[in-house]
Every structure is written in structure tokens, then in C-alpha cells.
C-alpha positions in Angstrom: 86.3 102.2 142.6 85.0 99.7 145.2 82.3 101.4 147.1 81.4 98.4 149.4 85.0 98.0 150.4 85.4 101.7 151.1 82.3 101.8 153.4 83.4 98.6 155.1 86.9 99.9 155.9 85.6 103.3 157.0 83.3 101.6 159.4 86.1 99.4 160.6 88.0 102.6 161.4 85.1 103.7 163.6 83.5 106.2 161.2 79.7 106.2 161.0 78.8 106.0 157.3 75.7 106.9 155.5 75.3 106.4 151.7 72.9 108.1 149.3 72.5 107.6 145.6 71.9 111.3 144.9 72.9 114.7 146.2 69.3 115.6 146.7 68.8 112.6 149.0 71.9 113.4 151.0 70.8 117.1 151.3 67.4 116.1 152.5 69.0 113.8 155.1 71.2 116.5 156.5 68.3 118.9 156.5 66.3 116.4 158.6 69.1 115.8 161.1 70.2 119.4 161.8 67.6 121.7 163.2 67.7 124.6 165.6 71.5 124.5 166.0 74.5 126.6 165.3 76.2 125.3 162.2 79.7 126.0 160.8 81.0 125.0 157.4 84.4 124.4 155.8 84.9 125.8 152.4 83.4 123.1 150.2 82.5 123.0 146.5 80.5 119.8 147.3 78.3 121.4 149.9 77.9 124.6 147.8 76.8 122.5 144.8 74.3 120.6 147.0 72.8 123.8 148.4 73.3 122.7 152.0 74.2 126.1 153.5 71.1 127.8 152.2 68.9 124.9 153.1 70.1 124.7 156.7 70.0 128.5 157.1 66.2 128.4 157.0 66.0 126.7 160.4 69.5 127.0 161.9 72.1 129.7 162.7 74.6 129.2 160.0 78.2 130.6 159.6 79.6 129.8 156.2 82.8 131.0 154.5 81.9 129.6 151.1 82.1 132.3 148.5 83.7 134.9 150.8 86.8 136.5 149.1 87.6 139.3 151.5 90.4 138.1 153.8 89.1 139.8 156.9 85.6 138.6 156.6 86.8 135.1 155.8 88.9 135.1 158.9 86.0 136.3 161.0 83.5 133.8 159.7 85.9 130.8 159.9 86.6 131.6 163.5 82.8 131.7 164.2 82.6 128.3 162.5 84.9 126.7 165.1 82.5 127.3 168.0 79.3 125.9 166.5 77.3 122.9 167.6 77.6 121.2 164.2 80.4 121.4 161.6 80.1 120.3 157.9 82.9 119.9 155.4 84.0 117.7 152.6 87.1 115.7 152.1 89.5 115.9 149.2 90.0 112.1 149.0 88.9 108.8 150.6 91.0 105.7 150.4 89.3 102.3 149.8 91.4 101.2 152.8 89.4 103.5 155.1 91.4 106.7 155.5 90.4 110.2 154.5 92.6 113.1 153.4 92.2 116.8 153.3 94.6 119.6 152.2 94.2 123.1 153.6 95.6 126.6 153.1 94.5 128.3 156.3 93.7 125.2 158.4 90.1 126.1 159.2 88.5 123.0 157.5 90.8 120.6 159.2 90.6 122.4 162.6 86.8 122.2 162.5 86.7 118.6 161.5 88.9 117.2 164.3 87.8 118.8 167.5 85.3 120.9 169.4 81.9 120.2 167.8 79.0 118.0 169.0 78.8 116.5 165.6 80.8 116.6 162.4 79.5 115.6 158.9 82.1 114.9 156.2 80.3 114.8 152.8 81.9 113.5 149.6 80.9 112.2 146.2 82.2 108.9 145.0 84.7 110.6 142.7 86.8 111.3 145.8 87.5 107.6 146.3 91.0 106.3 145.5 92.3 102.7 145.8 95.0 103.3 148.5 96.1 106.0 150.9 99.1 106.9 148.6 96.6 107.2 145.7 94.4 109.4 147.9 97.3 111.7 148.8 98.3 111.9 145.1 94.7 112.8 144.2 94.5 115.6 146.9 97.7 117.2 145.6 97.4 116.7 141.9 93.6 116.8 141.2 91.8 118.6 144.1 94.3 121.3 144.9 94.9 122.6 141.4 91.1 122.8 140.8 90.4 124.5 144.1 93.2 127.0 143.6 91.9 127.8 140.1 88.4 128.3 141.6 89.7 131.0 143.8 91.5 132.7 140.9 94.9 132.3 142.5 97.9 132.5 140.2 99.9 129.5 141.4 101.7 127.2 139.0 99.1 124.4 139.6 96.2 126.7 138.8 97.8 128.2 135.8 98.8 124.9 134.2 96.0 122.8 135.7 97.9 119.6 135.6 99.7 118.8 138.9 101.2 120.0 142.1 104.4 122.0 141.7 105.2 122.2 145.4 105.4 125.9 145.0 106.0 128.8 147.4 103.4 131.1 146.0 101.7 133.5 148.5 98.3 132.0 147.8 99.4 128.4 148.0 96.5 126.3 149.5 98.7 123.2 150.1 100.0 124.2 153.5 98.5 121.5 155.6 98.0 117.8 154.7 95.8 115.9 157.1 95.3 112.1 157.1 92.3 110.9 159.1 93.4 107.4 160.0 90.5 106.5 162.4 87.8 108.5 164.1 89.2 110.7 166.8 88.4 109.7 170.4 85.3 111.4 171.8 84.2 112.8 168.4 80.9 112.1 166.8 81.7 112.1 163.1 79.6 110.8 160.2 80.8 110.3 156.7 78.1 111.0 154.1 78.9 109.4 150.8 77.0 110.3 147.7 76.8 108.2 144.5 77.5 111.2 142.3 80.5 113.2 141.2 80.7 116.2 143.5 83.3 118.8 144.1 87.0 118.5 143.3 
């Protein structure tokens, strides 16, 4: 994993990049930057582990779907997340060549990350970094997706076997949308927050 190359290529693709050695430092940074705002979250094991939703809820109005298992409540909260000032999510993989990749079941994370907010923060541990875009896509499908599906308790082939994507047609498949972020979207203020720890899937 070449961290310097990854940061350099992300910046070349117009992403603002901040790097922190620890999750605690990254959380403190986000806490200092976001105050008195409406804040939405994409479902993220990384942000949950870091305690960011609870931290920001002390001085912001937070809408967070993390941990919600009721379908109606999840739909309600994720819609609220799309109209907030700030949106935070993670990414499933980052290529050293400067692209990022997310996979989504309902599309709420990707929707929130590409349009409509004053500021978007995309937070990821260095375990998400892959050498090439092809490697990043492979990681998303065969590492991140099976672990995320198992986290939700869904009975898909990848969750049951835990080894790879089976390109299934299960009702609870979470691999319905694959998004590749080639460069920063026009008119969007997006900051990639990299953390020198293993975080999320």
C-alpha cells in the first residue's frame, strides 16, 4: 500500500485530502469542523466505530441510519439525510491511482455523496486502499460486500460463505449499485479523510 501515491493521485483528481494517524485524531478534526449544522450519514461501519455520529449529535442536528433495522424507519431517516448541510460516509475502496469505489443496496450512501450538500466528508482507513481501480472494484465486491451483508444478518451466498461475491439475486442483495468516483464532481465540496488504521470493511 503506497499512501503517498494514493494521496497525491486523489489530490490530482481534485479531491481535498486530510490524513490522520489515528481514528481519534480524525474524529476530533471532524468534531471541530462541523458545528451547528444539519448532518446526514451514510451507513458506515467506519464512522460507527469512530463514534462520529454520537460526537456530532452533541452540537449538531444529526440524522443517522446506522444501526436502524426497521425498513420504514431506515427509509425515513435516509431521506432526511439527503437534505442536510453536511453529509458523511465512507468508501468501500480507494485506488492508489486516485479513484474511489462504493457499492450500495438502496443507493442512499452514493446519492448523498454525489450531490446536494454544502460539504461531504468521505472517511476511510488505509485498509481500504488497493493498487489499481480493478483491484479496488474487486475489493468492494469480494471483501467489503460480504462482510457488510453478514453484519446485517442477511442470508445471501456471500454472507453465508464469507469468501466472495456470487453475483446473486437474493432479496437482500446489497450489491445493486456500483459507483466509481473518477474525479471530484463539479461544484461539490468533498474532502477525503484518510486514517492510518484499519477501519470498517
